[in-house]
N, C-alpha and C positions, 0 to 999 in steps of 0.2 A: 153153347152150354148155358143152361139157366141154373142159377143158384138161389135158393131160398132158405133163409135161416129163420125158423119160427121161434126157437128158444135159445137162449144163451146159457142158462143154468140147466144142465142135463143130469148132474149127479153121477154120470158115468165114470168119472175119474176119482170118486171119493175114496176108493180103496187103493189108490196109488197106481192104477193102470190106465192106459188109454188105447184107443183103437188106431190101427194103421189103415191105409187106403185099401188094403185087401181084406179088411174086416178082422184081422188077427189082433189080439190084445197083447200088449207089452207093458213092462214096468216103466213108469215115468222117469226112472233113472237109467234106462238102457242107453247104450251108445248111440242108437239111432235117434232116440228122442233128444238126447243131449246135442247131437249135431243139428237137428231141426230147430232146437231152441236157440242155438248160436246163430243160425240163419235169421231167425226172427229178431234177435237182438241187433244184428247187423242191419237189418231192414229198418229198425227203429232209429238207429244212428243216422242212416241215410235220410230218413224223414226229417230229422233235426237239421242235417246239412242242407236239405232243400229249403228250409226256412231262412237260410243265410245266402241264398242264391237268387239272382234276378230272375223273375218269373218267365220272361221271354228269352232267356239265354240258351245257348247250346248246352251248357252244363246242366241247367234245369231240365231240359228235355232228356238228356242222357240219364240223369238221376231218376227221373220218372220211369224211364224204361228199365233201369237197373232194379228199381223196387219191384216191378212186375216180374223181372227175371228171378230175383231172390225168392219171390213167392213160388214161381215155377220150379225153382230148385228144391224148395221145401216139398212141393207136390211130388217131385221125382223121388226124393228121399223117403217120402211117406209110402211109396210103392215098393216093397221088398221084391227081389227077384223071385219068380215062381209062376205057376200057371195062371194066377189071378192078376198078375202085373199088367198094367196098362202101358204098353210101349209108346203110345201116342203122347204121353205126358213126359217122356224122357227129353232131357236137354241134349243138344247135338252140337256139332262143330260150327254151325252157322253163327251161334251166339258167341263162340270163342273168336271167330274171325272178325266179327263186328267189334268186340271189345278190344282186340289187338289193334284194330284200325283207329279206334278212339284214342288209345294210349299213344300211338305214333303221331296222330294229329296234334295232341297237346304237347308232346315232347319236342316236336320240330320247332315250335314257337318259343321254346324256353332257352334261357341261358345255360351254357354247359355247366355240369356239376364239377366243382373244384374242392368240395368237402362233403362230409356227411351232413344231412339236413336234420335239424331238430324240429320236433312237432311244435307248431305255433305259427305266429304271424297274425294274419287277419282272423277274425272269428270263423269265417268259412274255411280257411286253410286248417285251422285247429280241428274243426269238425271232420274235415277230410282225412286228417291224420288219425283221428280216433276211428273213423270208418276203416282205414287201412289196418289198424291193429285188430279191430274186430274181424276183418276178413282173414287175417292170419290165424286168429283163435279158431274161427269156424273151419278153416282149412285143416288145422291140427285135429279137430274133432272128427271131421269127415275122413281123414287119413286113419285115425284110430278105428272108426267104424269099418273102413275098408279092410282092415286087418282081421276083422271078425266075420264080416258078411259081405256079400257082393254089393258093389256100389257102381253106379254109372261112372266110368272113368272121365267123362267130360266134366263132371262136377269138380273133380280135383284140379283139372286144368283151368276151369273158369275161376275157381277160388284163388288159385295162384296168380292169375292175371288181374283179378279184382284188386289185390293189394297194390300192384303196379299202377293200375288205373287211379286209385285214390292218391297215390304218391304224386303222380304228375298233375292230378287235379288240384292237390294242395299247392303245388308250385304255381299253377295257373292263378290261384287265388292270392298268391304272394307276388303279383306282377310278373308272372312267368319266371319266377326264380330270382328276380332282382332284389326282392326284400325277404328272401328266405332267411330263417334263423339257422346259422351254421355252427357246427361243432368246432370248438377250440380245444385241442388236446390239453391235458393237464400240464404238460411241460411248457406250454405256451401261455397259460393263463397266469395272471398276476394275483398275488394274495393268497394262494393256496398251494 
């Protein structure tokens, strides 16, 4: 597939509407556009996380793949169900299986969890935690959309696993959990 973008400014959205992949026009505040926007925000956070990752590392390669998948997920959402839908652009279980494999590979190398983990630690871990929270926000928006319109069910599974992935990745960046910031319940903290 060849993509050529000749213009950035189109003025097509000046009245508050945008086009979907099937050519239909929708309001920019629709549930579908909100979900797609959250995917875009998540992708931007993953881009920032990549800046904190060694270029030749396994994590960097996975994050590069994830950024492409997030774009693919947006393309999937951009195609409402119907006669004009392009089924070839739909995400499928192969992506989910790969993501679950990555989660398990990171988790196996990590110290067992003995407390809830607070976001933070190294800069890369902090960005991974931010990506985790953006994945959850995106998941909520896609769930809301799915209550209104048909959505590829694989997207919901992928988004649910993405937050797991970013959690174990954050622990990887905190020396596989050895330097995690852990929650201390109020009853055990001094001074408050």
